[in-house]
N, C-alpha and C positions, 0 to 999 in steps of 0.2 A: 664464880665466873666460868663460862664454858671454856673448854679446850677441845680441839678437834683435829683429826687427820681426815682430809677429804680428797677423793679422787674424782677427776673428770674423765669420762670415757664417752665413746660414741663412734659412729661411722666416720671414716675419713671425709673431711670437708664439712662436717656438721657444725663446726664452730666451737669445738670443745677447747681448743687452745685459746681462742679469743675470750671465751667465758672464764677460763681459768685465770687469765690475766686480769679481767675486770673484777672478778671476785677477790683476787689477791689484793688489788688496789683498794677495794671497798673495805676489806677487813683491816688493812694497814691503816686506813684513815680512822678506824675506831681506836687506834692507839696501841694495840698489842703487837708483839713480834709475830711476823708472818714469814715463813719460809715457803717458797714456791720451787718445785722441782720439775724440770723438763725431762720426762722419761719417755718421750715420744721419739721415734726414730727420725722424724723430720726436724726436730730441734728448732721450733719457731716461737717458743714462749718468750724468750728474750726480746725478739723483735716485737711481739705483741705488747710487751711492757715498755717499749720505747728505748731499749738498751742499745747503745752504740756497739756495733759488732766488734770494734777494737777493744772493748772492755769485757768481752765474754769471759765467764768464769772458767777456772781450771776444771776440766771434766772429771767427774767422780770415776767414770768407767776406766779411765787411764791410770788410776792410782788405787786399784782394788787391793793390792797386797798391803799397801800402806794403811788403808782403812781397816783391813782385817787385823793388822798388828795393833793398831790403836784400840779397837773394840775388844780384842781378846784380853787385854790387860793381864791379870795374873790368874785367869781361870785355869785351874789345874786339870780340867777335863779336856782342854784343847792344847795339844802338844806344840803346835806351831801355827802361824798364820796360813801356811800351805794346807793345813788340815781343815781350815774353815771353808765352808761353802755358803752360798747365798742364804740358805735357810738356817744356818747354825744359830740356835737361840742363845740368849745370855744365860749365865749361871753365876754362882758365887765367885767373885773375883773379876768378872767381866766389867768393862768400863761402860756404865750407863751414861747417856748423854741427854742434855736438854735441847730445846729448840734453838737456843742461842749458844750452843756449845762452841767454844773458841777454836777448837781444831777444825770443825766443819765450816764455820762461818769465816774464820780467818784464812783458811787454806782453799776453800772451794766455793765461796759465795761472793757475789757482787750485789751491792745494794742499788736498787733502781725503783723509783716511785714508792719508796718506803718499804719495799719488799726485798728480802734476802733471796736472791735467785741462785739455785744450784742446777747443774745440768749433768746428764749422764754422758753426753758427748756423742758426736756422730760416728758413723763407720769410718775407720781409717783404711788406707789402702791395703794394709797388711791383714785386715779383717775380711776382705772380700773373698767369698768362696770358701772360707775356712771357719768362720765363727758366726753365731747367731747373735742378734741384738740383745738377747736376754742375759748374756754374759756381762754386759755393761749395766743393765738394770739391776743386777744383783747387788750393786753397791747401795742402791736405794732400799732394797729389801733388808739388808743388814743394818742400815741406818735406822729404819723404822722398827726393826726388831729390838734394837738397843735404846730406842728413844723413850723417855719418860716425860711426856709433855705435861706442862703445868697449866693452871688457870690463866685464861687470856692468851694462850699460845696456839698458833695454827700452823699446820703443814698442808699445803695444797700440791697435789701431784697431777700433772698433765700426762695421762697414760697413753700407751700405744693404741692405735685405732682398732675398733671392732672387738671381736672375741679373742684377739691375740693376747689380750691382757691375762688370759687364763693359762698361759704357758708357764707361769710360775705361781708361787703362793702369794705374790705381791698383792693380788686383788683382795686378800683377806686382811691386809694390814691397815684398813681404814675404818673409821667410825661410820662413815656415810659415803656412798658413791652417787655422784650426779651423772646420769646418763643423758647426754645432749642428743635430742632427736629432732630432725627436720620433719615437717608434715608430709612425708612421702612413704611409699611402701618400703623402700630400702631402709629409711631411718627407723621405721617401726620394726622391720625385720631384725635389725641389729639389737634393738631393745629386747625383743622376745628371746633371742639367743642368749643375751647377757643375763636377762632375768632368770631364765631356766637354769643356767649354770650357777648363778649367785644364790638362788634359792636353796640349792643342795647344801651350801655351806653357811646358811644364815647370814648372808651379806646384804645389808639393807641398801636398796636402790631407789632413788627418786628421779623422775624424768623431768627434764627441763626442755620444753619446746622452744625451738630456735628458728629464726628466719620466717616468722609467722607474718603473713600478709593480710589475713582476713579472719572473720568469725568462722568461716567455713574451714580454715586451716585448724583453728582451735577445736572445732567440733570433730574433725577427723582424728586429731590426736586423742581427744577424750574418748572417742568411740573405740580406738585401737588400744589405748594404754590404760584407760579406766582411772582408778584412784591413785595409781602411781604417778600421774601427771601432777606435778607440784605447781608449776608456773610456766607461762609462755613469754618469750621476748619477741617483740615486734621487729620487723626489719628496721634497722637503724642506720640512717644516713651518717650519723656521727661515727659509728663503728666502721662503716665503709670508708670514711675519710681516714680513720686511724689505720685501717688495713692498707690504704694507699700511701701511707707514710707521712701524713699530715700531723702537725702537733695535736695532742689529745690529752685531756684530763677527764676525770670523772664528772666534772662540772659540765663538760660538753655533751655528756650522755643525756638522752631524752629522759624526762621525769618517769615515764613508764619503765624504762630500763633500770633506773636507780631503784625504783620500787621493787622490781623483780629481784635485784640483788639483795634487797632487804628481806625478801621472802626466803631466799636461800640462807641468809645469815640466821634468821629466826629458826629455820628448820635445823640448822646445825646446833644452835644454842639449846634446843629442846631435847637433844639426844643424850642419854646417859652414857657414861664411860663404863665399858664392860671389860675390865682387865682380865677377869677369869676366862672369858671367851677368847680374848686375844692370846692368852697364854696357851690354852688348849689347841688353838689353830696353829700357833707357832710350832708346837711339838708335833702335831699331826703332819704338817707339811714337811718338817724335817725328817720324820720317819719315812714318809713317802719318797722323798728325794734320796735318802740314804739307800733304801732298798732298790730304787729304780736305776740309779746311776752313780751316786756319790761314793758309796763304799767301793765300787769297782774302780772309780777314777782315782781315789786317794789311797787305795790299798789298806783301808782301815774300816773298822765298824764304827761309823759316825753316830750311831744311835747312843753310844756311850757318852756323847757330848751333852746329852740331856741331863740336867741337874734336877732330880725329883724334888729337892727341897727348896728350889728357887721359886720365889713368888713374884709374879709380875705386878707392878703397882707403882705407887707414887714414891719419888725419891726423897731422901732426907732433906731437910731445909738447909742446903749447902749454898744457897744464893742463886740468883737467876743465871741460868746458862752455865753453871759450874758442874762439870761431870763428877760422878762418884769416882774417887781415885781408884786406879787399878789396884786390886788386892783388897779393897775394902769389902766389908760384909755387904751382902744383899739385904733386902728389907722385906719384912712382913707388914701388912696393913691390918692392924687389930681392929675389932669392932668400934673402939673409941677413936679410931683414925690416928692414933699415935703409932709411930714407926719403931719397930723393934728389930735390932740387928740379929742376923743369923750368922753364927760363927762358921767360917769356912772349915772344911775337914782338914785334919792334920796331914 
């Protein structure tokens, strides 16, 4: 069975939040656990899923220290939660988590439309003028760094608009990125900018045309985007009604829209899981951050947090959603796919 971490990006107003919500509903209907994370500064994913504002989840960004302490576990390379930064990778003794991890789902998620919604949280008054939004998004990066998703499990992240997603290493934490583009010069311009940055780090990008009104719109996108164009979604009266606050289910979506979501799901299912690349990029961006600012901010050499013997990969069969206990050995994936423990250093 496939398992996948997917990001939705695009120009502000392109419809990426709406498509994130539709795709999350679509995958949840297939029966597997789906976690959707609102990592956009505008925080509209819950609304798109039909969540009552009174039931909004506890924001991840407001509890970053608590999340760090949980993920640190008994990793001896990390002296304290205060020494962890958003790029700190897991090592032996770290607490690895599954998609249905009880700490994250029980503490920070609200279920809506069969989807477990988590949010980074909006700017608070005390943040204005003194903090950037990526301090909150760091909680998502840490979650994904320590996540070992299993078959039939999905994480969907609604990212910040435009190329702002490149302000952290979060953009490399996904198996596939869907870039939502309207058939306009501005929409295509954001695509080109994102494509050029992503190509440098071998980040796969597929373009989803949105708000398409005619064959001419499709032709424009095909001309500008080429083979990266995966599918187009027509202008949808059902989606417009949903955005106006009317009751909505996937059954209300036009057949062409449901077919387009099926194309996205098939694209996701066809992608292999590349744990080796995931691990290399986690280490690379941690070194970049350590040298650029994190060593200075913490007063320590954070490159020492990298465990050269830790292998990113599948977790032992501890049961769905159960994390590897703090202090437990990490795991190597042997060619026969049996998991062998690595003993932590004395």
